C-alpha positions, -999 to +999 in steps of 0.1 A: -691-761+120-698-731+099-723-703+108-739-682+081-758-651+091-782-634+067-799-599+069-832-593+051-850-563+035-886-563+023-878-571-013-905-595-027-880-615-048-866-629-016-900-642-006-905-659-040-873-679-035-879-688+001-899-720-004-872-736-025-845-724-001-863-741+028-866-773+008-828-772+002-822-766+039-845-795+047-825-818+023-792-806+038-806-812+074-817-847+064-782-854+050-766-842+082-751-811+067-772-785+086-777-786+124-801-757+128-816-730+106-842-704+110-852-667+110-847-643+139-878-634+158-879-599+143-876-613+107-845-591+102-825-620+091-817-657+098-789-680+107-778-714+094-754-737+113-737-761+089-719-792+102-698-796+071-667-780+057-663-743+047-658-755+011-691-773+011-708-742+026-694-721-002-709-746-027-743-743-011-741-705-011-735-706-048-760-733-056-790-718-037-802-686-054-818-674-022-784-663-008-778-639-037-814-627-040-823-590-039-832-584-003-808-609+012-773-601+024-749-626+037-736-607+067-710-633+077-697-668+072-677-679+101-662-711+113-672-722+148-655-745+172-683-755+196-676-762+233-708-782+237-732-800+214-763-819+220 
């Protein structure tokens, strides 16, 4: 698994790209490539847990303009070895 953490500012360009970003996440979830995704309760950022390779995650980060939008910072991309899954 690969975890991507994002941080947000109040830049409006981010909000314009968010609907398409969520569509992409929905498609990736349906394809089994995303386990969970969503914003933090304080809307300071979000997290996406991918169930695919780091190479595929890098492709998604380049393909989806949300990740490079003004107001979005990719704080970290880290591989995770889960002890438990549901």
